[in-house]
C-alpha positions as CSV (number, residue, x, y, z in Angstrom):
1,X,3.2,3.6,53.4
2,X,5.0,6.6,54.9
3,X,2.8,8.9,56.8
4,X,3.8,12.4,57.9
5,X,3.0,12.9,61.5
6,X,2.0,16.4,62.5
7,X,2.1,17.3,66.2
8,X,-1.5,18.3,67.2
9,X,0.0,21.0,69.4
10,X,1.5,22.8,66.5
11,X,-0.1,25.9,65.0
12,X,0.0,24.8,61.3
13,X,-1.0,28.3,60.1
14,X,2.2,29.9,61.5
15,X,4.5,27.1,60.1
16,X,2.8,27.2,56.7
17,X,3.0,31.0,56.5
18,X,6.7,30.9,57.4
19,X,7.4,28.5,54.5
20,X,5.2,30.3,52.0
21,X,6.7,33.7,53.0
22,X,10.3,32.6,52.6
23,X,9.6,30.8,49.3
24,X,7.7,33.7,47.8
25,X,10.2,36.4,48.9
26,X,13.1,34.3,47.6
27,X,11.4,33.7,44.3
28,X,10.6,37.4,43.9
29,X,14.0,38.7,44.8
30,X,16.1,36.1,43.1
31,X,14.2,36.4,39.8
32,X,15.4,40.0,39.4
33,X,17.6,41.3,42.2
34,X,18.1,44.8,40.9
35,X,14.5,45.2,39.6
36,X,12.9,43.9,42.8
37,X,15.0,46.2,44.9
38,X,14.0,49.2,42.8
39,X,10.3,48.2,42.9
40,X,10.4,47.8,46.7
41,X,12.3,51.1,47.1
42,X,9.7,53.0,45.1
43,X,6.9,51.5,47.4
44,X,9.0,52.4,50.4
45,X,9.4,56.0,49.3
46,X,5.6,56.2,48.9
47,X,4.9,54.9,52.3
48,X,7.7,56.9,54.0
49,X,6.5,60.1,52.6
50,X,2.7,59.5,53.0
51,X,2.9,57.8,56.4
52,X,5.6,59.8,58.0
53,X,3.2,61.7,60.3
54,X,1.6,58.4,61.4
55,X,5.0,56.9,62.3
56,X,6.0,59.9,64.3
57,X,2.7,60.7,66.2
58,X,1.7,57.1,66.9
59,X,5.2,56.1,68.1
60,X,5.3,59.0,70.5
61,X,1.8,58.3,71.8
62,X,2.8,54.7,72.4
63,X,5.5,56.0,74.7
64,X,3.1,58.2,76.6
65,X,0.5,55.5,76.8
66,X,2.9,53.1,78.4
67,X,4.0,55.7,81.0
68,X,0.3,56.1,81.9
69,X,-0.1,52.4,82.3
70,X,3.0,52.0,84.4
71,X,2.1,54.9,86.8
72,X,-1.5,53.8,87.1
73,X,-2.8,51.1,89.6
74,X,-2.6,48.7,86.6
75,X,1.2,48.9,87.0
76,X,1.0,46.9,90.2
77,X,-0.5,43.8,88.4
78,X,2.0,40.9,88.4
79,X,2.5,38.4,85.6
80,X,2.1,34.8,86.9
81,X,3.0,32.3,84.2
82,X,2.5,28.6,84.8
83,X,5.6,26.4,84.1
84,X,7.8,29.4,83.3
85,X,11.1,30.1,85.1
86,X,11.8,33.2,87.1
87,X,15.1,35.1,86.5
88,X,17.3,37.3,88.6
89,X,17.3,41.0,87.8
90,X,20.7,40.8,86.0
91,X,19.7,37.8,83.8
92,X,16.3,39.4,83.0
93,X,18.0,42.7,82.1
94,X,20.6,40.9,80.0
95,X,18.0,38.9,78.0
96,X,15.8,41.9,77.6
97,X,18.6,44.0,76.2
98,X,20.2,41.3,74.1
99,X,17.0,40.3,72.4
100,X,16.2,43.9,71.5
101,X,19.6,44.9,70.3
102,X,22.1,43.1,68.1
103,X,25.4,43.7,66.3
104,X,23.7,46.6,64.5
105,X,24.0,48.7,67.7
106,X,27.8,48.3,67.7
107,X,27.7,49.3,64.0
108,X,25.6,52.4,64.2
109,X,26.9,53.6,67.6
110,X,30.2,54.2,65.9
111,X,29.1,55.8,62.6
112,X,25.5,57.1,62.7
113,X,26.7,60.6,63.7
114,X,28.3,60.9,60.3
115,X,25.0,60.7,58.5
116,X,23.8,63.9,60.3
117,X,27.2,65.7,60.4
118,X,27.7,65.4,56.7
119,X,24.2,66.4,55.9
120,X,23.4,69.2,58.4
121,X,20.0,70.8,58.9
122,X,19.7,74.3,57.4
123,X,19.7,75.9,60.9
124,X,23.1,74.5,61.8
125,X,24.7,74.3,58.4
126,X,27.1,77.1,59.3
127,X,27.4,76.3,62.9
128,X,30.1,73.6,63.5
129,X,29.4,73.1,67.2
130,X,25.6,73.1,66.7
131,X,25.9,70.6,63.9
132,X,28.1,68.3,66.0
133,X,25.7,68.5,69.0
134,X,22.8,67.6,66.8
135,X,24.8,64.8,65.2
136,X,25.4,63.4,68.7
137,X,21.8,63.8,69.9
138,X,19.9,62.2,67.1
139,X,21.5,58.7,67.5
140,X,20.5,58.8,71.2
141,X,17.0,59.7,70.2
142,X,16.7,56.9,67.6
143,X,18.0,54.2,70.0
144,X,16.3,55.5,73.1
145,X,12.9,55.6,74.8
146,X,10.5,55.7,71.9
147,X,12.1,52.7,70.2
148,X,12.0,50.7,73.4
149,X,8.4,51.8,73.9
150,X,7.5,50.3,70.5
151,X,9.2,47.1,71.6
152,X,7.3,47.1,74.9
153,X,3.8,47.6,73.7
154,X,3.3,44.0,72.4
155,X,4.9,42.8,75.6
156,X,2.2,44.5,77.7
157,X,-0.6,43.4,75.4
158,X,0.6,39.8,75.6
159,X,1.0,40.1,79.3
160,X,-2.6,41.4,79.9
161,X,-3.9,38.7,77.5
162,X,-2.2,36.0,79.5
163,X,-3.4,37.3,82.8
164,X,-7.0,37.2,81.4
165,X,-6.6,33.9,79.5
166,X,-3.4,31.9,80.4
167,X,-3.6,29.6,77.4
168,X,-3.6,32.3,74.8
169,X,-1.5,31.8,71.7
170,X,1.2,34.6,71.6
171,X,0.5,35.9,68.1
172,X,-1.6,38.9,67.0
173,X,-4.5,36.6,66.1
174,X,-4.1,34.8,69.5
175,X,-4.9,37.9,71.5
176,X,-7.0,40.0,69.1
177,X,-9.5,37.4,67.8
178,X,-12.0,35.2,69.6
179,X,-12.4,32.9,66.6
180,X,-9.0,31.3,65.8
181,X,-10.1,30.3,62.3
182,X,-10.7,32.2,59.1
183,X,-9.1,34.7,56.7
184,X,-8.5,37.5,59.3
185,X,-6.5,35.1,61.5
186,X,-4.3,34.2,58.5
187,X,-3.7,37.9,57.7
188,X,-2.7,38.6,61.3
189,X,-0.4,35.6,61.5
190,X,1.1,36.6,58.1
191,X,1.9,40.1,59.5
192,X,3.3,38.6,62.7
193,X,5.6,36.2,60.9
194,X,6.5,38.5,58.1
195,X,7.5,41.3,60.5
196,X,9.9,39.0,62.3
197,X,11.4,37.6,59.2
198,X,12.0,41.0,57.5
199,X,13.3,42.4,60.7
200,X,15.7,39.5,61.0
201,X,16.7,40.0,57.4
202,X,17.7,43.6,57.9
203,X,19.7,42.7,61.1
204,X,21.6,40.1,59.1
205,X,22.2,42.5,56.2
206,X,23.7,45.1,58.6
207,X,25.6,42.8,60.9
208,X,27.4,40.3,58.6
209,X,29.4,42.8,56.5
210,X,30.7,44.2,59.8
211,X,31.6,40.7,61.2
212,X,33.3,39.7,58.0
213,X,35.3,42.9,57.9
214,X,36.5,42.4,61.5
215,X,37.5,38.8,60.8
216,X,39.2,39.8,57.6
217,X,41.2,42.5,59.4
218,X,42.2,40.4,62.4
219,X,43.4,37.4,60.3
220,X,44.7,39.5,57.3
221,X,42.6,37.5,54.9
222,X,40.7,38.7,51.9
223,X,37.0,39.4,52.5
224,X,35.1,37.1,50.1
225,X,32.0,34.8,49.9
226,X,33.8,32.0,51.6
227,X,34.6,34.1,54.6
228,X,31.0,35.3,54.8
229,X,29.7,31.7,54.7
230,X,32.2,30.7,57.4
231,X,31.0,33.5,59.7
232,X,27.4,32.5,59.0
233,X,28.0,28.9,59.9
234,X,29.8,29.9,63.1
235,X,26.9,32.1,64.1
236,X,24.3,29.5,63.2
237,X,26.2,26.9,65.3
238,X,26.3,29.2,68.3
239,X,22.7,30.5,68.4
240,X,21.4,27.1,67.1
241,X,22.9,25.5,70.1
242,X,21.6,28.2,72.4
243,X,18.0,28.0,71.2
244,X,18.2,24.1,71.2
245,X,19.2,24.2,74.9
246,X,16.3,26.5,75.7
247,X,16.0,29.7,77.8
248,X,17.4,28.5,81.1
249,X,20.5,26.5,79.8
250,X,21.2,28.4,76.6
251,X,19.7,31.8,75.9
252,X,20.1,33.1,79.5
253,X,23.8,32.0,79.8
254,X,24.7,33.4,76.4
255,X,22.9,36.7,77.2
256,X,24.6,37.0,80.6
257,X,28.0,36.4,79.0
258,X,27.3,38.9,76.2
259,X,26.4,41.7,78.6
260,X,29.4,41.2,80.9
261,X,31.7,41.1,77.8
262,X,30.1,44.2,76.4
263,X,30.5,46.2,79.6
264,X,34.1,45.2,79.9
265,X,34.7,46.2,76.3
266,X,33.1,49.6,76.8
267,X,34.9,50.2,80.1
268,X,38.2,49.5,78.4
269,X,37.6,52.0,75.6
270,X,36.4,54.5,78.2
271,X,39.6,54.1,80.2
272,X,42.1,53.7,77.4
273,X,40.4,56.3,75.1
274,X,39.7,60.0,75.7
275,X,37.9,59.5,79.0
276,X,37.1,63.1,79.9
277,X,36.1,63.9,76.3
278,X,33.7,60.9,76.2
279,X,32.1,61.8,79.5
280,X,31.6,65.5,78.7
281,X,30.3,64.9,75.2
282,X,27.9,62.1,76.3
283,X,26.1,64.1,79.1
284,X,25.5,67.3,77.0
285,X,23.9,65.6,74.0
286,X,21.6,63.5,76.3
287,X,20.4,66.7,78.0
288,X,20.0,68.4,74.5
289,X,18.1,65.4,73.2
290,X,15.6,65.3,76.2
291,X,15.1,69.1,76.0
292,X,14.1,68.7,72.3
293,X,12.4,65.3,72.7
294,X,8.9,66.4,71.7
295,X,10.3,68.4,68.7
296,X,12.3,65.3,67.5
297,X,9.3,63.1,68.1
298,X,6.5,64.9,66.3
299,X,8.0,67.5,63.9
300,X,9.1,66.6,60.3
301,X,12.6,67.1,59.1
302,X,14.9,65.5,56.5
303,X,16.2,63.4,59.3
304,X,12.8,62.1,60.3
305,X,12.0,61.2,56.7
306,X,15.3,59.5,55.9
307,X,16.1,58.1,59.4
308,X,13.4,58.2,62.0
309,X,10.8,56.6,59.8
310,X,13.2,53.7,59.0
311,X,14.1,53.2,62.7
312,X,10.5,53.3,63.9
313,X,9.6,50.8,61.1
314,X,12.4,48.5,62.2
315,X,11.2,48.6,65.8
316,X,7.6,47.9,64.7
317,X,8.8,44.9,62.7
318,X,11.0,43.5,65.5
319,X,8.5,44.3,68.3
320,X,6.3,41.1,67.9
321,X,9.4,38.9,68.5
322,X,11.0,41.1,71.2
323,X,7.7,41.6,73.0
324,X,6.8,37.9,73.0
325,X,10.3,37.0,74.3
326,X,10.2,39.6,77.1
327,X,6.9,38.1,78.2
328,X,8.4,34.6,78.3
329,X,11.2,35.8,80.6
330,X,9.2,38.1,82.9
331,X,7.4,35.7,85.1
332,X,6.8,37.2,88.5
333,X,7.4,40.7,87.5
334,X,4.8,43.6,87.6
335,X,3.6,45.5,84.6
336,X,5.4,48.5,86.0
337,X,8.7,46.7,86.3
338,X,8.4,45.4,82.7
339,X,7.6,48.8,81.3
340,X,10.3,50.8,83.2
341,X,12.8,48.0,82.7
342,X,12.3,48.0,79.0
343,X,12.4,51.7,78.6
344,X,15.3,52.6,80.9
345,X,17.5,49.5,80.9
346,X,17.2,49.4,77.1
347,X,17.8,53.1,76.6
348,X,20.7,53.3,79.1
349,X,22.5,50.4,77.4
350,X,22.2,52.1,74.0
351,X,23.3,55.5,75.5
352,X,26.5,53.8,76.8
353,X,27.3,52.3,73.4
354,X,26.6,55.6,71.5
355,X,28.3,57.8,74.0
356,X,31.5,55.8,74.2
357,X,31.8,54.5,70.6
358,X,30.4,57.5,68.8
359,X,32.4,60.1,70.8
360,X,35.6,58.0,70.3
361,X,35.0,58.3,66.5
362,X,34.4,62.1,66.8
363,X,37.5,62.5,69.0
364,X,39.6,60.8,66.3
365,X,38.2,63.1,63.7
366,X,38.7,66.3,65.7
367,X,42.3,65.3,66.5
368,X,43.2,64.5,62.9
369,X,43.7,60.8,63.6
370,X,40.9,59.4,61.4
371,X,38.8,61.5,59.1
372,X,35.6,59.6,59.2
373,X,33.4,62.3,57.5
374,X,35.7,62.2,54.5
375,X,35.6,58.4,54.4
376,X,31.8,58.5,54.8
377,X,31.6,60.9,51.8
378,X,33.5,58.5,49.7
379,X,31.4,56.0,47.8
380,X,34.3,53.4,47.8
381,X,34.5,52.9,51.5
382,X,31.9,50.9,53.4
383,X,30.7,51.9,56.8
384,X,32.0,48.6,58.3
385,X,35.5,49.7,57.2
386,X,35.1,53.0,59.1
387,X,34.0,51.0,62.2
388,X,37.0,48.7,62.0
389,X,39.5,51.6,61.5
390,X,37.9,53.5,64.4
391,X,38.5,50.6,66.8
392,X,42.1,50.1,65.4
393,X,42.9,53.7,65.9
394,X,42.6,53.5,69.7
395,X,45.5,52.4,71.9
396,X,45.7,48.6,71.9
397,X,43.4,48.7,68.9
398,X,44.2,45.2,67.6
399,X,43.3,43.6,70.9
400,X,40.1,45.7,71.2
401,X,39.2,44.8,67.6
402,X,39.4,41.1,68.5
403,X,37.1,41.7,71.5
404,X,34.8,43.8,69.3
405,X,34.6,41.0,66.8
406,X,33.6,38.4,69.4
407,X,31.0,40.7,70.9
408,X,29.5,41.4,67.4
409,X,29.1,37.6,66.8
410,X,27.6,37.0,70.2
411,X,25.3,40.0,70.0
412,X,24.0,38.7,66.7
413,X,23.5,35.2,68.2
414,X,21.6,36.5,71.2
415,X,19.2,38.3,69.0
416,X,18.6,35.4,66.7
417,X,18.3,32.7,69.4
418,X,15.5,34.6,71.0
419,X,13.8,35.3,67.7
420,X,14.0,31.5,66.8
421,X,12.5,30.7,70.2
422,X,9.6,33.1,69.7
423,X,8.8,31.7,66.2
424,X,8.8,28.2,67.7
425,X,6.6,29.5,70.6
426,X,4.2,31.1,68.1
427,X,4.0,27.8,66.2
428,X,2.3,26.2,69.3
429,X,-1.4,26.5,69.7
430,X,-1.1,27.1,73.5
431,X,1.3,29.3,75.4
432,X,1.6,26.7,78.1
433,X,3.1,24.2,75.6
434,X,6.9,24.4,75.4
435,X,8.1,24.2,71.8
436,X,10.2,21.1,71.1
437,X,14.0,21.4,70.6
438,X,13.7,20.3,67.0
439,X,11.1,22.9,66.2
440,X,13.3,25.6,67.8
441,X,16.2,24.4,65.7
442,X,14.1,24.4,62.6
443,X,13.1,28.0,63.0
444,X,16.8,28.9,63.7
445,X,17.7,27.5,60.3
446,X,14.8,29.2,58.6
447,X,15.6,32.6,60.2
448,X,19.1,32.7,58.7
449,X,19.5,30.6,55.6
450,X,17.0,32.4,53.3
451,X,18.0,36.0,54.3
452,X,21.7,35.0,54.0
453,X,21.2,33.6,50.5
454,X,19.5,36.8,49.3
455,X,22.2,38.9,51.0
456,X,25.1,37.0,49.5
457,X,23.9,37.5,46.0
458,X,23.3,41.2,46.5
459,X,19.7,41.4,47.3
460,X,20.0,42.6,50.9
461,X,18.7,46.0,50.1
462,X,15.3,44.4,49.4
463,X,14.9,43.6,53.1
464,X,15.3,47.2,54.1
465,X,12.5,48.4,51.9
466,X,10.3,45.4,52.6
467,X,10.7,46.1,56.3
468,X,9.1,49.5,56.1
469,X,6.4,48.3,53.8
470,X,5.5,45.6,56.3
471,X,5.6,48.0,59.2
472,X,2.7,50.2,57.8
473,X,-0.1,47.7,58.7
474,X,1.8,47.1,62.0
475,X,1.2,50.8,62.9
476,X,-2.6,50.0,62.9
477,X,-2.0,46.6,64.6
478,X,-0.4,48.5,67.4
479,X,-3.5,50.6,67.8
480,X,-5.5,47.4,68.1
481,X,-3.0,46.2,70.8
482,X,-3.7,49.4,72.7
483,X,-7.4,48.7,72.5
484,X,-6.8,45.2,73.7
485,X,-4.8,46.4,76.7
486,X,-7.6,48.9,77.6
487,X,-10.3,46.2,77.3
488,X,-8.4,43.8,79.5
489,X,-7.7,46.6,82.0
490,X,-11.4,47.3,82.2
491,X,-12.1,43.6,82.9
492,X,-9.5,43.6,85.7
493,X,-11.0,46.7,87.3
494,X,-14.4,45.1,87.2
495,X,-13.1,41.9,88.8
């Protein structure tokens, strides 16, 4: 008689929830693609409107809270993880940035300004320069400090929990509950896993149209379902191999290569493109954004409702995976290093992308080379097409587009290999137990196949709405994480 052997070190709750979530979501979306998207969109609209203030205020307070922790004596505490590798500053920074950002950064760095420029706020509707400055500043705000603070909060909560109890399971239930059985634990695990899967689904929905468009343009082949599947298989092979090899031999090397490649690409555009224009028009919006940082953070506007809420929701959804991964690679680093590293390395990397790619797009528009606002206003042209044509419009555009395509693929892979590793880590009962290679590969497959299936048949929009719906309880989970940090901090002070 065949008997299924279950590893006693596995967290069966996490594995079961992953299966059930994927099957339930697939059944719901595939039964009625259009209807499910409309239903989820209506729920999203309700939450976006009614919880907008919560998103804005709580996200800003998380940023302030982390600054206080970093600057306090608690910032000197150092994370000492048994059987975990220590990494150089460059490798640590590369993995930190690569797991938090994906190909979507390349995508939105180039075109996000169009969303604001074509839909100006009332106070700048008749002021071209003011509208353009605001259009440059808002992407910097959305990809900057507050977003990385949301990523960092679970990191610090997990770090304090491991300092207090080194064998903690790195899930919400693992650090928030003393009793690791019962209904509440299953709910917390469901939110943890669901957030990672919906966040991954959105990333795939945004990234694959861009990757396919680049490949289609480079090889002059028609963009179709076969091309999409070929790109998917290529990415799956790359990050599946990376996560199979583990952090030291796989994820670290791919992240290092990715960051070096990205820096070379951005430097080439900066030198080949309008160098002075990019430098000038990057510095000014950064100053403007910081001078209006509190206003952007806490005051409502049509941008906050349509964009900021979605971005903060996306960060909240990805934060469990990103935070857990950063803990895994931060052995030997102080709480202060982790917080400031996350905030400033992450933000600086995003500012470089937005400053160079966004201002290149604006330069092409202002010099009548590529009218991106007109293309954006057209319902027949996808944003990925605007990105591709922007890169091609620069000197040596075809060569840069090839590099851009490679970076997009690698960026996607560095995000998904770390997410797969974290899901596998969460599926272990004890943080000290390294997940097996097969378990890591299993989650790599689960992370991609189901979202890809839904995306290819036109249900990708459902992930966007589900992401925000899932993030609402995560707002309150983050409040519990803050309380957990404070409780552990009090214990450390007493000891």
